[in-house]
C-alpha positions in Angstrom: -44.9 -99.7 93.6 -43.0 -97.3 95.8 -41.9 -94.9 93.2 -38.9 -94.4 91.0 -35.5 -93.3 92.1 -33.3 -91.5 89.6 -30.2 -92.1 91.7 -30.2 -88.4 92.6 -33.3 -88.1 94.7 -35.1 -90.3 97.1 -38.8 -90.9 96.4 -39.0 -94.4 97.8 -39.9 -95.8 101.2 -37.1 -96.3 103.7 -35.5 -99.6 103.4 -34.9 -101.7 106.5 -31.1 -101.5 106.8 -29.9 -100.3 103.5 -28.5 -96.8 103.3 -28.5 -94.9 100.0 -24.8 -95.7 99.6 -25.5 -99.4 100.2 -28.3 -99.3 97.6 -26.1 -97.6 95.0 -23.3 -100.2 95.6 -25.8 -103.1 95.3 -27.1 -101.7 92.0 -23.5 -101.2 90.7 -22.6 -104.8 91.6 -25.7 -106.1 89.7 -24.6 -104.1 86.7 -21.1 -105.6 86.9 -22.5 -109.1 87.3 -24.5 -108.5 84.1 -21.3 -108.2 82.2 -20.5 -111.8 83.0 -23.8 -113.1 81.6 -23.7 -116.1 79.3 -26.5 -115.5 76.8 -25.5 -116.5 73.3 -29.1 -117.2 72.3 -31.2 -114.4 73.6 -28.4 -111.8 73.9 -30.5 -110.6 77.0 -27.9 -109.9 79.7 -29.1 -109.9 83.3 -27.1 -109.5 86.5 -28.1 -109.7 90.2 -26.5 -108.7 93.4 -27.9 -110.2 96.6 -27.3 -108.7 100.0 -27.4 -111.2 102.9 -28.4 -110.5 106.4 -24.7 -110.0 107.4 -24.3 -107.5 104.5 -22.3 -109.9 102.3 -23.0 -109.3 98.6 -23.2 -112.3 96.3 -23.6 -111.8 92.6 -25.1 -113.9 89.8 -25.8 -113.6 86.1 -28.0 -115.5 83.7 -26.6 -118.6 82.2 -28.3 -119.9 79.1 -28.3 -123.4 77.7 -29.0 -124.7 74.2 -31.8 -126.6 75.9 -33.5 -123.4 76.9 -35.4 -124.7 79.9 -32.1 -125.6 81.5 -30.9 -122.0 81.7 -30.6 -120.1 84.9 -31.8 -116.6 85.7 -29.4 -114.2 87.4 -31.6 -114.1 90.5 -31.6 -117.8 91.0 -27.9 -118.0 90.4 -27.1 -115.5 93.1 -29.5 -117.1 95.6 -28.2 -120.5 94.9 -24.6 -119.3 95.3 -25.6 -117.6 98.6 -27.3 -120.8 100.0 -24.3 -122.9 98.9 -22.1 -120.5 101.0 -24.3 -120.9 104.0 -26.6 -117.8 103.7 -30.4 -118.2 104.0 -31.5 -114.7 105.1 -31.5 -111.8 102.7 -32.0 -108.0 102.9 -32.2 -107.1 99.3 -31.5 -108.0 95.7 -30.8 -105.7 92.8 -31.4 -106.8 89.2 -29.8 -105.2 86.2 -30.3 -105.6 82.4 -29.8 -103.6 79.3 -33.5 -102.5 79.1 -33.6 -98.7 78.9 -37.3 -98.1 78.4 -38.5 -100.1 81.4 -37.3 -101.5 84.7 -36.1 -105.1 84.7 -38.4 -107.4 86.6 -37.9 -111.0 87.8 -39.8 -113.8 86.0 -42.5 -115.7 87.9 -40.1 -118.6 88.7 -37.6 -116.2 90.2 -40.3 -114.5 92.3 -41.3 -117.9 93.8 -37.6 -118.8 94.3 -37.1 -115.5 96.2 -40.2 -116.1 98.2 -38.7 -119.4 99.6 -36.5 -117.1 101.7 -39.2 -114.8 103.0 -41.5 -112.2 101.6 -40.3 -109.1 103.5 -37.1 -108.2 101.8 -36.4 -105.7 99.1 -36.1 -106.2 95.3 -34.5 -103.3 93.3 -35.7 -103.2 89.7 -33.2 -101.1 87.8 -32.3 -99.5 84.5 -28.8 -99.0 83.1 -28.8 -95.4 84.3 -29.0 -96.7 87.9 -32.6 -95.5 88.4 -34.7 -98.0 90.2 -38.0 -99.0 91.7 -37.9 -100.8 95.1 -40.5 -103.4 95.9 -40.7 -106.2 98.4 -40.9 -109.9 97.5 -44.5 -109.8 98.9 -45.4 -106.9 96.5 -44.0 -108.8 93.5 -45.8 -112.1 94.5 -49.0 -111.3 96.4 -50.9 -114.0 98.1 -47.9 -116.3 97.7 -47.2 -119.8 98.8 -44.2 -120.3 101.0 -42.5 -122.8 103.4 -44.9 -122.0 106.2 -47.7 -123.3 104.1 -46.2 -126.7 104.3 -46.3 -127.0 108.0 -47.6 -130.4 109.2 -50.6 -128.7 110.9 -51.7 -126.9 107.7 -51.2 -130.0 105.5 -53.1 -132.1 108.0 -56.0 -129.6 108.1 -56.1 -129.4 104.3 -56.2 -133.2 104.0 -58.9 -133.5 106.5 -61.1 -131.1 104.5 -61.4 -133.7 101.8 
């Protein structure tokens, strides 16, 4: 992990294109998205704010369902909204929750969902006080499996090994 940022100092690595102001705005938007969460069962509110390669910000919140496996995490909601609006390249995502004693972290399914769109973009794990840890998708999901692993050549080579 790169270190913790209290919102007042910078102890993290330099992000590709995100200024400190852009980072704070992204975190603020994830906190606002959290307020729209639909979580009548768990009462665990989560919001996400996704920055696309053209600096558009698309938000999402978790949406639970009485059939729990049909619920959606905030991260997947934001990414799905972005894709449905024509975006497939992302710079960063900030994730917010009500956890005060630890930074919110995406579940395994969301890590793999993010990985579909690359491994070298930033994920901001936050607390309600706007402090954060910044990691890349690759750091959250090391030795990952992605679209490039399904190239015809790789699949052909794997099949020929058997």
